[in-house]
C-alpha positions as CSV (number, residue, x, y, z in Angstrom):
1,M,-6.3,-7.8,28.9
2,P,-4.8,-9.6,31.8
3,I,-2.0,-12.4,31.2
4,N,-3.1,-15.7,32.5
5,K,-0.6,-17.8,34.4
6,T,-0.1,-21.2,33.1
7,D,2.8,-23.6,32.8
8,Q,1.4,-24.8,29.5
9,K,3.6,-24.2,26.0
10,V,2.1,-22.6,23.5
11,N,0.6,-25.0,20.8
12,I,1.7,-24.1,17.1
13,N,-1.7,-25.6,15.9
14,Q,-3.5,-23.0,18.0
15,R,-2.0,-20.3,16.1
16,R,-4.3,-18.4,13.6
17,V,-4.4,-15.3,11.6
18,I,-8.0,-14.5,13.4
19,N,-9.3,-16.4,16.6
20,G,-5.9,-17.8,17.5
21,A,-5.1,-18.4,21.2
22,D,-2.9,-16.1,23.3
23,A,-2.8,-13.0,21.1
24,D,-2.5,-10.8,24.3
25,V,1.5,-10.6,24.0
26,I,3.9,-10.9,20.8
27,Q,5.1,-14.4,21.7
28,L,7.1,-15.1,18.5
29,Y,7.8,-19.0,19.0
30,P,6.6,-21.7,18.0
31,M,6.2,-19.7,14.8
32,K,4.0,-20.9,12.5
33,H,3.3,-17.9,10.0
34,K,6.6,-17.8,8.9
35,F,5.9,-15.5,5.9
36,A,5.2,-12.8,8.3
37,W,8.5,-13.2,9.9
38,E,10.1,-12.9,6.5
39,A,7.9,-9.9,5.6
40,Y,9.2,-8.3,8.9
41,L,13.0,-9.0,8.2
42,A,12.6,-7.5,4.4
43,G,11.0,-4.5,5.7
44,N,13.9,-3.9,8.3
45,A,16.4,-4.5,5.4
46,N,14.7,-2.2,2.8
47,H,14.4,0.7,5.4
48,W,14.9,4.1,4.2
49,L,13.9,7.6,4.9
50,P,12.8,10.4,2.2
51,T,15.1,13.1,3.3
52,E,18.0,10.9,2.3
53,I,17.1,11.5,-1.3
54,G,18.5,14.7,-2.8
55,M,15.6,17.1,-4.3
56,Q,17.6,19.7,-5.7
57,K,17.2,18.9,-9.4
58,D,13.5,18.2,-8.9
59,I,13.4,21.8,-7.4
60,E,15.3,23.1,-10.8
61,Q,13.1,21.4,-12.9
62,W,9.8,22.4,-11.2
63,K,10.7,26.0,-11.0
64,S,11.7,26.1,-14.9
65,N,9.4,27.1,-17.5
66,S,10.7,24.6,-20.1
67,V,11.0,21.2,-18.6
68,L,7.4,20.4,-17.5
69,S,4.5,20.8,-19.6
70,E,1.1,22.0,-17.9
71,D,-0.3,18.3,-18.2
72,E,2.8,17.0,-16.6
73,R,2.5,19.5,-13.6
74,K,-1.1,18.7,-13.3
75,A,-0.3,14.8,-13.1
76,L,2.3,15.4,-10.5
77,K,0.1,17.4,-8.3
78,T,-3.1,15.2,-8.7
79,V,-1.0,11.7,-8.1
80,L,0.5,13.8,-4.6
81,G,-3.0,14.6,-3.9
82,F,-4.2,11.1,-4.1
83,F,-0.8,9.5,-2.2
84,T,-1.3,12.1,0.5
85,T,-4.9,10.8,1.5
86,A,-4.5,6.9,0.8
87,D,-1.3,6.3,2.8
88,S,-3.1,7.7,5.8
89,I,-6.1,5.6,5.3
90,A,-4.0,2.6,4.8
91,A,-2.1,3.7,8.3
92,N,-5.5,3.8,10.0
93,N,-6.9,0.4,8.6
94,V,-3.4,-1.4,9.4
95,A,-3.3,0.3,12.9
96,L,-7.1,0.1,14.0
97,A,-8.1,-3.1,12.2
98,F,-5.4,-5.3,11.2
99,Y,-3.5,-5.0,14.7
100,R,-6.6,-5.2,16.7
101,H,-8.1,-8.2,15.1
102,I,-5.4,-10.5,14.1
103,T,-4.0,-12.9,16.8
104,S,-0.8,-14.3,15.0
105,P,2.1,-12.9,17.0
106,E,4.6,-13.0,14.0
107,C,1.8,-11.2,11.8
108,R,1.3,-8.4,14.6
109,L,5.1,-8.1,14.5
110,Y,4.9,-7.4,10.8
111,I,1.8,-5.1,11.1
112,L,3.7,-2.6,13.2
113,R,6.5,-2.8,10.7
114,Q,4.1,-1.9,7.7
115,A,2.2,1.2,10.2
116,Y,5.7,2.5,10.3
117,E,6.4,2.4,6.4
118,E,3.2,4.1,6.2
119,A,4.3,7.1,8.2
120,I,7.4,7.3,6.2
121,H,5.2,7.4,3.0
122,T,3.3,10.3,4.3
123,H,6.6,11.8,5.3
124,A,8.0,11.4,1.7
125,Y,4.6,13.2,0.2
126,Q,5.2,16.1,2.7
127,Y,8.9,16.3,1.9
128,I,8.3,16.3,-2.1
129,V,5.4,19.0,-1.6
130,E,7.8,21.2,0.7
131,S,10.9,20.9,-1.5
132,L,8.7,21.8,-4.5
133,G,7.0,24.6,-2.9
134,L,3.7,23.4,-3.7
135,E,0.6,24.9,-1.9
136,E,-0.1,22.4,0.9
137,G,-3.7,23.2,1.3
138,E,-4.1,22.2,-2.6
139,I,-2.6,18.9,-2.2
140,F,-3.7,17.4,1.0
141,N,-7.1,18.8,0.5
142,M,-7.5,17.1,-3.1
143,Y,-9.2,14.3,-1.7
144,R,-12.3,16.7,-1.0
145,E,-12.1,18.5,-4.2
146,V,-11.2,15.8,-7.3
147,E,-14.3,13.7,-7.7
148,S,-12.3,10.6,-8.8
149,I,-9.8,10.9,-5.6
150,Y,-12.8,11.2,-3.4
151,N,-14.7,8.4,-4.7
152,K,-11.7,6.1,-4.5
153,D,-11.2,7.1,-0.8
154,A,-15.0,6.7,-0.1
155,F,-15.0,3.2,-1.8
156,V,-12.5,2.0,0.5
157,L,-13.4,3.7,3.9
158,G,-16.9,2.1,3.5
159,F,-15.5,-1.4,4.4
160,N,-14.1,0.2,7.7
161,E,-17.6,0.8,9.0
162,G,-18.3,-1.6,11.8
163,I,-14.7,-3.3,11.8
164,F,-13.7,0.1,13.7
165,D,-16.5,-0.1,16.1
166,P,-15.0,-0.8,19.7
167,E,-17.5,-3.5,20.1
168,F,-16.6,-5.5,17.1
169,K,-15.0,-8.9,17.4
170,T,-14.2,-11.7,15.2
171,G,-15.3,-15.2,16.1
172,T,-18.6,-15.5,14.4
173,F,-19.0,-16.5,10.8
174,E,-20.5,-13.2,9.8
175,N,-17.7,-11.1,11.7
176,D,-15.0,-13.2,10.4
177,Q,-16.2,-12.8,6.6
178,K,-16.7,-9.1,7.4
179,F,-13.1,-8.8,8.6
180,L,-11.7,-11.0,5.7
181,E,-13.5,-8.4,3.1
182,N,-11.5,-5.5,5.0
183,I,-8.2,-7.7,4.2
184,C,-9.4,-8.3,0.8
185,V,-10.1,-4.5,0.0
186,F,-7.1,-3.1,1.6
187,S,-4.7,-5.5,0.3
188,L,-6.2,-6.6,-2.9
189,I,-7.6,-3.0,-4.2
190,M,-6.2,-0.4,-2.1
191,E,-2.5,-1.4,-1.9
192,G,-2.7,-3.7,-5.2
193,I,-5.0,-1.6,-7.7
194,F,-5.6,1.8,-6.1
195,F,-1.9,2.9,-6.0
196,Y,-0.9,1.6,-9.5
197,S,-1.8,4.5,-11.9
198,S,-0.1,6.7,-9.9
199,F,2.9,4.7,-9.7
200,A,3.0,4.4,-13.3
201,V,2.8,8.2,-14.1
202,M,5.7,8.6,-11.6
203,F,7.9,6.0,-13.4
204,G,6.7,7.8,-16.5
205,F,8.6,11.0,-15.3
206,Q,11.7,9.0,-14.2
207,R,11.9,7.4,-17.7
208,Q,12.1,11.2,-19.2
209,N,14.6,11.9,-16.6
210,K,12.4,14.4,-15.0
211,M,11.6,14.7,-11.2
212,M,14.1,12.0,-10.3
213,G,14.4,12.8,-6.5
214,S,10.5,12.5,-6.6
215,A,10.2,9.6,-8.4
216,E,13.0,7.7,-6.7
217,Q,10.9,8.3,-3.4
218,I,7.8,6.7,-4.9
219,Q,9.9,3.7,-5.9
220,Y,10.8,3.0,-2.7
221,I,7.5,3.3,-1.7
222,M,6.1,0.9,-4.4
223,R,8.6,-1.5,-3.3
224,D,7.2,-1.3,0.4
225,E,3.6,-1.4,-0.9
226,S,4.4,-4.6,-2.9
227,Q,5.5,-6.4,0.2
228,H,2.1,-4.9,2.1
229,L,0.3,-6.7,-0.9
230,N,2.2,-9.8,-0.6
231,F,1.7,-10.0,3.0
232,G,-1.9,-9.3,2.6
233,I,-2.3,-11.8,0.1
234,N,-0.5,-14.6,2.3
235,L,-3.0,-13.1,5.4
236,I,-6.0,-14.2,2.7
237,N,-4.7,-17.4,1.7
238,T,-3.9,-18.7,5.3
239,I,-7.4,-17.4,6.6
240,K,-8.6,-19.5,3.4
241,E,-6.7,-22.6,4.9
242,E,-7.4,-22.1,8.6
243,Q,-11.1,-21.2,8.1
244,P,-12.3,-22.6,4.9
245,E,-15.8,-22.1,5.6
246,L,-15.7,-18.5,5.1
247,W,-14.5,-18.6,1.3
248,T,-17.7,-19.4,0.2
249,A,-19.0,-19.2,-3.7
250,D,-21.0,-16.1,-2.9
251,F,-18.1,-14.5,-1.0
252,Q,-16.0,-15.1,-3.9
253,A,-18.2,-13.6,-6.3
254,H,-18.5,-10.8,-4.2
255,I,-14.8,-10.2,-4.0
256,I,-14.7,-10.1,-7.6
257,D,-17.4,-7.7,-8.0
258,L,-15.6,-5.3,-5.9
259,I,-12.5,-5.5,-7.7
260,K,-14.4,-5.0,-10.9
261,Q,-16.1,-1.9,-9.2
262,A,-12.4,-0.8,-8.0
263,V,-11.1,-1.2,-11.8
264,V,-13.7,1.4,-13.1
265,L,-12.9,3.9,-10.2
266,E,-9.3,3.4,-11.1
267,Y,-9.3,4.3,-14.6
268,T,-11.6,7.0,-14.1
269,F,-9.0,8.5,-12.0
270,A,-6.3,8.1,-14.6
271,R,-8.5,10.0,-16.8
272,E,-8.2,12.7,-14.4
273,V,-4.6,12.5,-14.1
274,F,-3.9,12.9,-17.8
275,P,-6.8,13.9,-19.7
276,N,-4.7,14.4,-22.8
277,G,-2.0,11.7,-22.2
278,I,1.6,12.1,-21.0
279,F,4.7,10.1,-21.6
280,G,3.1,8.0,-24.3
281,M,0.5,6.8,-21.9
282,N,-3.3,7.7,-22.2
283,S,-6.2,6.5,-20.5
284,D,-6.9,3.6,-23.0
285,N,-3.6,1.9,-22.3
286,F,-4.2,2.8,-18.6
287,K,-7.4,1.2,-18.5
288,Q,-5.9,-2.1,-19.9
289,Y,-3.3,-1.8,-17.7
290,I,-5.3,-1.6,-14.3
291,E,-7.7,-4.6,-15.7
292,H,-4.0,-6.6,-16.2
293,I,-3.0,-5.9,-12.6
294,A,-6.4,-6.7,-11.3
295,D,-6.5,-9.9,-12.9
296,R,-3.0,-10.5,-11.3
297,R,-4.4,-9.8,-7.7
298,L,-7.3,-12.0,-8.4
299,E,-5.2,-15.1,-9.5
300,R,-2.9,-14.7,-6.6
301,V,-5.8,-15.7,-4.3
302,G,-7.4,-18.2,-6.4
303,L,-10.0,-16.5,-8.1
304,P,-10.4,-16.3,-11.9
305,A,-9.3,-13.7,-14.2
306,Q,-11.6,-11.2,-15.5
307,Y,-10.0,-9.6,-18.3
308,N,-7.4,-11.7,-19.8
309,V,-5.4,-8.4,-21.3
310,V,-1.5,-8.3,-21.7
311,N,0.3,-5.7,-19.9
312,P,0.9,-2.5,-22.1
313,F,3.5,-1.4,-19.5
314,P,5.9,-4.1,-19.3
315,W,8.4,-1.7,-17.8
316,M,6.3,-1.5,-14.6
317,S,7.5,-5.1,-13.8
318,E,10.9,-3.8,-13.5
319,A,10.2,-0.7,-11.4
320,V,9.8,-2.3,-8.1
321,D,13.0,-4.0,-8.5
322,L,14.8,-1.5,-6.8
323,S,18.4,-2.0,-5.6
324,K,18.9,-0.1,-2.1
325,E,22.6,0.2,-2.8
326,K,21.5,2.2,-6.3
327,N,23.7,5.3,-5.2
328,F,21.7,5.3,-2.2
329,F,24.0,5.8,0.4
330,E,26.4,8.1,-1.8
331,T,23.8,10.7,-2.2
332,R,22.2,10.6,1.3
333,V,21.9,14.2,2.8
334,T,21.4,13.2,6.4
335,E,23.5,10.7,8.6
336,Y,21.9,8.2,11.2
337,Q,23.0,8.8,14.6
338,V,23.5,5.4,16.7
339,G,24.8,4.4,20.1
340,G,27.2,7.1,21.8
341,T,26.6,9.6,18.9
342,L,23.1,10.3,20.5
343,E,22.7,13.3,22.5
344,W,20.0,13.0,25.2
């Protein structure tokens, strides 16, 4: 797209999440959507790489015949099977939908950071799979073979139809509402609900001092995903302010219905992960946990809670509060190369 020459300065009031002016370049100032800039700075401060986390203890535990039960092994592999595909789907949506149609320069800047973080997450799953000597084909193809994973992925991918079409453009009521639906699904459901059973399983391992390297990587991923979720919620709430005509009563009811469908898909997946229960967790309290976080997602965008249940896993609220200084730089196994140390 050519840049139009003009001596007119950007008017902050023309900045919009969608349908704004001058989306062809990232011109940060004057800045309107400061939440995006703050998210970008937080993402940079939280930067990490999976290979900085040692996996030797995990390898020893995985090879041992006495540390992990068969149910625990199945749970770990099923969780990895979901993760490997989920972050790829999220990355595609960020790069091919969010970045293309969002016109706020500061939001676009954070989206670039978010896309990179999704790549790091995929790298982390590969690093865990390779370190433990798991069969790559089994893990990375699990979304095709495990019905509950397939159903979650298919549900989300259905909302890309049309959005990825090269001819799709925002600017009409119908298309703007469709794009807002896409943001709601990927932020509130994909990153706000579909990851959380798997997060809880991994932190169950951590609480038992099992597979600590793998769990630590998932903890960093959860911190990133929490930031992605918060950014998505800010996008939704800002679009509601900038284009309130999109947030109709019918649209609100539709989003509530989608979240209810997602809750069923997620606790059905939970039954697949641990049919017999592990670490004091079972399908009943996982159902309650998913309902609890679904209510939190609804409330954050001004929609009424649907389940009104207490959190059966209060320790999950603490899991995301990960200090980057937690022996992180003392245990790294690689060093960054900067400045003159690089060899070309």
